[in-house]
GUDORO-335653 format. One line per 4 residues: number of its first residue (from 0); their letters; for each residue y negated, x negated, z of C-alpha. Coordinates in steps of 0.5 Angstrom, whole numbers, plus 2048, in hexadecimal, padded with zeros to 3 digits. Last residue first. Example, Ala and Ser with C-alpha at 12.3 -4.5 7.8 and 13.67 -1.06 7.14 Angstrom:
2
1) sa) 802/7E5/80E; 809/7E7/810
# end
This chain:
503
502) garn) 850/7A5/7B2; 857/7A3/7B5; 85A/79C/7B4; 861/79B/7B5
498) lqhy) 863/794/7B4; 85D/790/7B7; 85C/795/7BC; 863/795/7BF
494) ldkv) 862/78D/7BE; 85C/78D/7C3; 85F/792/7C8; 865/78D/7C9
490) spyv) 864/78A/7D0; 85F/78F/7D2; 865/794/7D1; 86B/790/7D3
486) klfa) 868/78E/7DA; 869/795/7DE; 870/795/7DC; 872/78E/7DF
482) ryle) 86F/792/7E6; 873/798/7E4; 879/793/7E4; 878/790/7EA
478) eyta) 877/796/7EE; 87D/799/7EB; 882/794/7ED; 87F/794/7F4
474) qttp) 87F/79C/7F5; 886/79D/7F2; 889/79D/7F9; 884/7A1/7FC
470) dpqf) 886/7A7/7F8; 880/7AC/7F7; 881/7B3/7F9; 882/7B9/7F4
466) iqma) 882/7C0/7F6; 885/7C6/7F3; 883/7CD/7F3; 87C/7CC/7F6
462) pvlp) 879/7D3/7F7; 875/7D7/7F2; 873/7DE/7F6; 870/7DA/7FC
458) kvae) 86B/7D7/7F7; 868/7DE/7F5; 863/7DF/7FB; 860/7D9/7F9
454) ftah) 85D/7DC/7F2; 85A/7E1/7F6; 85B/7E9/7F8; 862/7EA/7F5
450) iglg) 863/7F1/7F3; 85C/7F2/7F1; 85D/7F3/7EA; 859/7ED/7E8
446) iaai) 85E/7E9/7ED; 864/7EC/7E9; 861/7EA/7E3; 861/7E3/7E5
442) laag) 868/7E4/7E7; 86A/7E6/7E0; 866/7E0/7DD; 86A/7DB/7E2
438) vaaa) 870/7DE/7E0; 86F/7DD/7D9; 86D/7D5/7DA; 873/7D4/7DF
434) eqdy) 878/7D7/7DA; 87B/7D0/7D8; 87D/7CD/7DF; 87D/7D4/7E3
430) ptke) 87F/7D4/7EA; 87C/7CD/7EB; 87E/7C6/7EC; 87A/7C2/7F1
426) lqrr) 879/7BB/7F0; 878/7B6/7F6; 874/7B0/7F4; 876/7A9/7F4
422) tvds) 874/7A9/7EC; 87A/7A5/7EA; 87F/7A8/7EF; 87C/7AF/7EE
418) lirl) 87C/7AE/7E6; 883/7AB/7E6; 886/7B1/7EA; 882/7B6/7E6
414) wplg) 885/7B3/7E0; 88C/7B3/7E3; 88B/7BB/7E4; 889/7BC/7DD
410) ragg) 887/7C4/7DD; 880/7C1/7DF; 87F/7BF/7D8; 87E/7C6/7D5
406) gvvr) 878/7C7/7D9; 877/7C7/7E1; 876/7C2/7E7; 872/7C4/7ED
402) lrqc) 86F/7BD/7F0; 86F/7BB/7F7; 86C/7B4/7F9; 866/7B6/7F4
398) afgy) 862/7B1/7F7; 85B/7B4/7F4; 856/7AF/7F6; 852/7AF/7F0
394) rsai) 852/7A8/7ED; 858/7A5/7F1; 85C/7AB/7F1; 85B/7AD/7EA
390) ldli) 85C/7A6/7E8; 863/7A6/7EC; 865/7AC/7E9; 864/7AA/7E2
386) wrfn) 867/7A3/7E3; 86D/7A7/7E6; 86D/7AC/7E0; 86E/7A6/7DB
382) yavg) 873/7A3/7E0; 877/7A9/7DF; 877/7A9/7D8; 879/7A2/7D7
378) eyva) 87F/7A4/7DC; 882/7AA/7D8; 881/7A5/7D2; 884/79F/7D6
374) ramq) 88A/7A4/7D7; 88C/7A5/7D0; 88B/79D/7CF; 890/79C/7D4
370) qrth) 895/7A1/7D2; 894/79E/7CB; 896/797/7CE; 892/791/7CF
366) nvgl) 895/78A/7CF; 893/788/7C8; 88C/788/7CB; 886/78D/7CC
362) nffa) 880/78A/7D0; 87B/790/7CE; 87D/796/7CA; 877/799/7C7
358) arvs) 873/79F/7C6; 86C/79F/7C2; 865/79E/7C4; 85F/7A0/7BF
354) edpv) 85D/7A6/7C1; 85B/7A3/7C7; 859/7A7/7CE; 85D/7A3/7D3
350) pcre) 85F/7A7/7D9; 85F/7AC/7D5; 85E/7AE/7CE; 863/7AA/7CA
346) gymw) 865/7A8/7C3; 86A/7AB/7C0; 871/7A8/7C3; 86D/7A5/7C9
342) ptfi) 873/7A5/7CE; 874/79E/7CF; 87B/79C/7D1; 87D/796/7D6
338) lkds) 884/793/7D6; 885/78F/7DD; 88C/791/7DD; 88B/798/7DC
334) gaet) 887/798/7E2; 88B/79D/7E6; 893/79C/7E4; 896/7A1/7DF
330) rave) 89A/7A6/7E1; 895/7AC/7E1; 892/7A9/7DB; 899/7AA/7D8
326) admr) 899/7B2/7DA; 892/7B3/7D8; 893/7B1/7D1; 89A/7B5/7D1
322) ayve) 896/7BB/7D3; 890/7BA/7CF; 895/7B9/7C9; 898/7C0/7CA
318) enae) 892/7C3/7CC; 88F/7C1/7C5; 88B/7BC/7C2; 88D/7BA/7BB
314) tgyl) 893/7B5/7BB; 894/7AE/7BA; 894/7AC/7C1; 88F/7A6/7C2
310) eraa) 88B/7A8/7BC; 88B/7B0/7BC; 88C/7B1/7C4; 887/7AB/7C5
306) wklc) 882/7AE/7C1; 883/7B5/7C5; 882/7B1/7CC; 87C/7AE/7C9
302) agvt) 879/7B5/7C7; 87B/7B8/7CE; 875/7B3/7D0; 870/7B2/7CA
298) esea) 868/7B3/7CB; 868/7B2/7D3; 862/7B6/7D5; 85E/7B6/7DC
294) ivll) 85B/7BC/7DF; 856/7BD/7E4; 856/7C5/7E4; 850/7C9/7E7
290) kapd) 850/7CE/7ED; 84C/7D4/7EF; 84D/7D8/7E8; 855/7D7/7EA
286) asqi) 858/7D6/7E3; 855/7CF/7E3; 84F/7CC/7DF; 850/7C5/7DC
282) tavg) 84F/7BE/7DF; 852/7B9/7DB; 855/7B2/7DC; 856/7AE/7D5
278) rrgt) 854/7A8/7D8; 84E/7AB/7DC; 84C/7B2/7DF; 846/7B4/7E2
274) inrt) 849/7B8/7E8; 846/7BF/7EA; 849/7C0/7F1; 84D/7C7/7F3
270) slva) 853/7C4/7F0; 85A/7C6/7ED; 85E/7C0/7EB; 861/7BF/7E4
266) vygs) 866/7BA/7E1; 868/7BA/7DA; 86D/7BA/7D5; 86F/7BA/7CD
262) tgla) 875/7BD/7CB; 875/7C0/7D1; 876/7BE/7D8; 870/7C1/7DD
258) lhad) 86E/7BE/7E3; 86B/7C2/7E8; 866/7C0/7EE; 863/7C4/7F4
254) gddv) 85C/7C1/7F6; 859/7C7/7F8; 85E/7CD/7F8; 861/7D0/7F2
250) agsg) 867/7CC/7F0; 86C/7D1/7F0; 86F/7CF/7E9; 86D/7D6/7E6
246) vatc) 866/7D5/7E8; 866/7CE/7E5; 869/7D0/7DF; 864/7D5/7DE
242) madg) 85F/7D0/7DE; 863/7CB/7D9; 864/7D1/7D4; 85D/7D3/7D4
238) aggf) 85B/7DA/7D8; 85C/7E1/7D9; 856/7E6/7D8; 859/7EC/7DA
234) vptg) 85C/7F2/7D6; 85D/7F9/7DA; 861/7FE/7D6; 85D/803/7D3
230) emlg) 862/805/7CE; 869/804/7D1; 86E/7FF/7CE; 873/7FF/7C8
226) meva) 86F/7F9/7C5; 86E/7FC/7BF; 86B/802/7C2; 867/7FF/7C7
222) peak) 864/7FA/7C1; 862/801/7BE; 85F/804/7C4; 85B/7FF/7C7
218) lkgv) 85D/7FB/7CD; 858/7FC/7D3; 852/7F7/7D4; 850/7F0/7D6
214) qdts) 853/7F1/7DD; 850/7EB/7E0; 855/7E6/7E3; 855/7E0/7DE
210) rvle) 84D/7E1/7DF; 849/7E3/7D9; 844/7E0/7D4; 840/7E4/7CE
206) pfka) 842/7E1/7C7; 83F/7DA/7C4; 83C/7DC/7BD; 836/7DE/7C0
202) adlg) 835/7D7/7C2; 834/7D5/7BB; 836/7CD/7BB; 831/7C8/7B9
198) flrl) 834/7C2/7BD; 82E/7C1/7C2; 82D/7C9/7C2; 834/7CA/7C4
194) lssd) 834/7C5/7C9; 82D/7C7/7CC; 830/7CE/7CD; 836/7CC/7D1
190) wtkn) 83A/7D3/7D1; 83B/7D6/7D8; 83F/7D4/7DE; 838/7D1/7E1
186) kmsf) 83B/7CB/7E4; 841/7CA/7DF; 83C/7CB/7D9; 840/7CC/7D3
182) lgtv) 83F/7C9/7CC; 845/7C4/7CD; 84A/7C9/7CA; 84F/7C8/7CF
178) savs) 84B/7CC/7D5; 84B/7D2/7D0; 852/7D2/7D1; 851/7D2/7D9
174) wecv) 84C/7D7/7D9; 84F/7DD/7D4; 84B/7DE/7CE; 849/7E5/7CC
170) lrgt) 849/7EA/7C6; 84B/7F1/7C8; 850/7F5/7C4; 855/7F6/7CA
166) thql) 85C/7F3/7C7; 859/7F0/7C0; 853/7ED/7C4; 857/7EA/7CA
162) lygg) 85C/7E7/7C5; 857/7E4/7C1; 854/7E1/7C8; 85B/7DE/7CA
158) cdmf) 85B/7DA/7C3; 854/7D8/7C3; 84E/7DC/7C0; 848/7DA/7BC
154) aaar) 844/7E0/7BC; 840/7E4/7B7; 842/7DF/7B1; 83F/7E1/7AA
150) kyid) 83A/7DA/7AA; 840/7D6/7AC; 845/7D9/7A7; 83F/7D8/7A2
146) peyr) 83E/7D1/7A4; 845/7CF/7A4; 845/7C7/7A3; 83F/7C5/7A7
142) klwl) 83F/7CB/7AC; 846/7CB/7AD; 846/7C4/7AE; 841/7C5/7B4
138) ykpl) 845/7CA/7B7; 84B/7C5/7B7; 847/7BF/7B9; 846/7C3/7C0
134) ldkg) 84D/7C5/7C0; 850/7BF/7C1; 856/7BD/7BC; 852/7B9/7B8
130) tlas) 851/7B4/7BE; 84C/7B3/7C4; 84D/7AC/7C7; 84F/7AC/7CF
126) gvir) 84C/7AC/7D6; 845/7B0/7D4; 840/7AA/7D6; 844/7A4/7D4
122) tfla) 847/7A8/7CE; 840/7AA/7CB; 83D/7A3/7CC; 843/7A0/7C8
118) kggl) 843/7A5/7C3; 83B/7A5/7C2; 835/7A7/7C5; 836/7AF/7C5
114) krmv) 834/7B0/7BE; 839/7AB/7BC; 83E/7AE/7C0; 83D/7B5/7BD
110) qlae) 83D/7B2/7B6; 844/7AE/7B8; 847/7B5/7BA; 844/7B8/7B3
106) dwar) 848/7B3/7AF; 84E/7B4/7B3; 84E/7BC/7B1; 855/7BC/7AE
102) gdlw) 859/7BB/7B4; 85D/7C2/7B5; 862/7C2/7BA; 85D/7C6/7BE
98) sicr) 85E/7CB/7B9; 858/7CE/7B4; 85A/7D5/7B4; 85B/7D8/7AD
94) rlps) 854/7DB/7A9; 84F/7E0/7AA; 853/7E4/7B0; 851/7EB/7B2
90) gsad) 84E/7EC/7B8; 84A/7F2/7B6; 843/7ED/7B6; 847/7E8/7B1
86) vpit) 84B/7E3/7B4; 84B/7DB/7B4; 852/7D9/7B7; 852/7D2/7BB
82) nlmq) 857/7CE/7BF; 856/7CA/7C5; 85B/7CE/7C9; 862/7D1/7C9
78) ssfa) 862/7D8/7CD; 864/7DB/7D3; 863/7E3/7D2; 862/7E8/7D7
74) lglv) 865/7EF/7D8; 865/7F5/7DD; 868/7FA/7E1; 86F/7FB/7DD
70) ersr) 872/801/7E0; 86F/806/7DB; 873/802/7D5; 87A/803/7D8
66) agsi) 87E/7FD/7DA; 885/7FD/7D8; 885/7F5/7D9; 888/7F3/7D3
62) elvq) 884/7F8/7CF; 87E/7F7/7D2; 87E/7EF/7D1; 880/7F0/7CA
58) rtan) 87B/7F5/7C8; 876/7F0/7CB; 879/7EA/7C7; 878/7EE/7C0
54) vvar) 871/7F0/7C1; 86F/7E9/7C4; 873/7E6/7BE; 86F/7EA/7B9
50) wwde) 869/7E9/7BC; 869/7E1/7BC; 86C/7E1/7B4; 866/7E6/7B2
46) vdqe) 861/7E1/7B6; 864/7DC/7B0; 864/7D4/7B2; 861/7CE/7B0
42) aylp) 862/7C7/7B0; 85E/7C2/7AB; 85F/7BA/7AC; 862/7BA/7A5
38) qpyy) 862/7C0/7A1; 864/7C7/7A2; 868/7C6/7A8; 86A/7CD/7AB
34) tpya) 86D/7CE/7B2; 872/7D3/7B2; 874/7D9/7B7; 879/7DA/7BC
30) ehai) 87B/7E0/7C1; 87D/7DF/7C8; 87F/7E4/7CD; 880/7E4/7D5
26) aivk) 882/7EA/7D9; 881/7EB/7E1; 87D/7E5/7E3; 87B/7E6/7EA
22) gsed) 873/7E5/7EA; 873/7E9/7F1; 870/7F0/7ED; 877/7F0/7E9
18) tlva) 877/7EB/7E3; 878/7EC/7DB; 877/7E6/7D7; 875/7E4/7D0
14) kcgs) 876/7DE/7CD; 872/7DD/7C6; 874/7D7/7C1; 873/7D0/7BF
10) tgvd) 86C/7CF/7C1; 86B/7D3/7C7; 86A/7DB/7C8; 86D/7DB/7D0
6) hall) 86D/7E3/7D0; 86C/7E7/7D7; 86F/7EE/7D9; 86E/7F0/7E0
2) ygm) 873/7F6/7E3; 872/7FB/7E8; 878/7FF/7EB
# end
């Protein structure tokens, strides 16, 4: 028996899975770690916290499964993206990781956009404005405010790159995580030297590029001992979390789509076409070197339900309150008596890339109940995803009539029914809602080992466990309310900008 080990190293913790060669999960373990907030807009993580979690989670899955170290055929990482760690030539970090949550580089984002014609032109060309959370501004912030660290840095690593270096000794960056830096040529699969020169960044600090299925190296002796694995175990490139999730959801063919329901959420479509994004839609490299990922992110998805649990039900989010909400929502009529909720709690990326927008209840009356308000929250997120899906269909020709659905939100069956009814799409629940990214990384390692010949070959290994079809009896109600939902943003966007000016 041979096993594959994978880690999904996210924002709040590391999830490890041990799978067999077909991707069937044998054991799961989770280790949490903190995010540090040293001052407003700053968010940082410590690589030692990541590594401690990787080690502990590895030992746990080995103990749970009874697997022997020599039976582990290979390992790979799924990693959070849009973060940076300057490291020296030995791979040692020179400071804590600047997280994707960090928004300190706002001034640098404005400078980049001014250099490229201004915010309005930049947004029109690229699809959305650059913010202090993006990577290019963070590199420029380091050069401006921490020049000694910038000068000493041998490379700028991301989460996945750091873990690859720590386990194999090689300084590398995998294609998919490189593609979110804004400095990667999607056409040539190289760092874009012209952009590096334009922004005065040292090309030598951007490491060698590898593919997800490339064997980066073999597990070094010291990390092998810490993890309880064999020295020399093959380590593969892995990919970013969204890209691994596509693989772990089984959405691996051209045109296949998946819907992720986490704190934030997104729709992603595999494509062989390089598409220029608009209105918050972006094209990045997929885990499959031959395909790209067209992705549209909604900033607050599960976060809206979390807010509803706290403010409507008077308790912090937990499984018990979510089960109660689901039960009440399931008993409440579709359309919530014409109450509409806009799910823009913290600005939005897509379909309206606007940091100023906020959530609201529209048409709230004394007749409305708490249960209707809760259902309106579920429905409001669904309207927003319908808008995203309609945008992707009309502008780029991806119908997305079937969506694999993953993430913590995929456990809420009433929400999946509402999403299917509102979007008029078939939703397919996968075997591993919250482990899809880690399972995807394990399957990438299996492809790298030659166990599976192609990405398409793993599709039968991830069957649809439950299918949700749109209910025709709700169609008229939801069509009316969706058309009303589309009118909210253009009607009040000027007021949002007046109240919530950003930058």
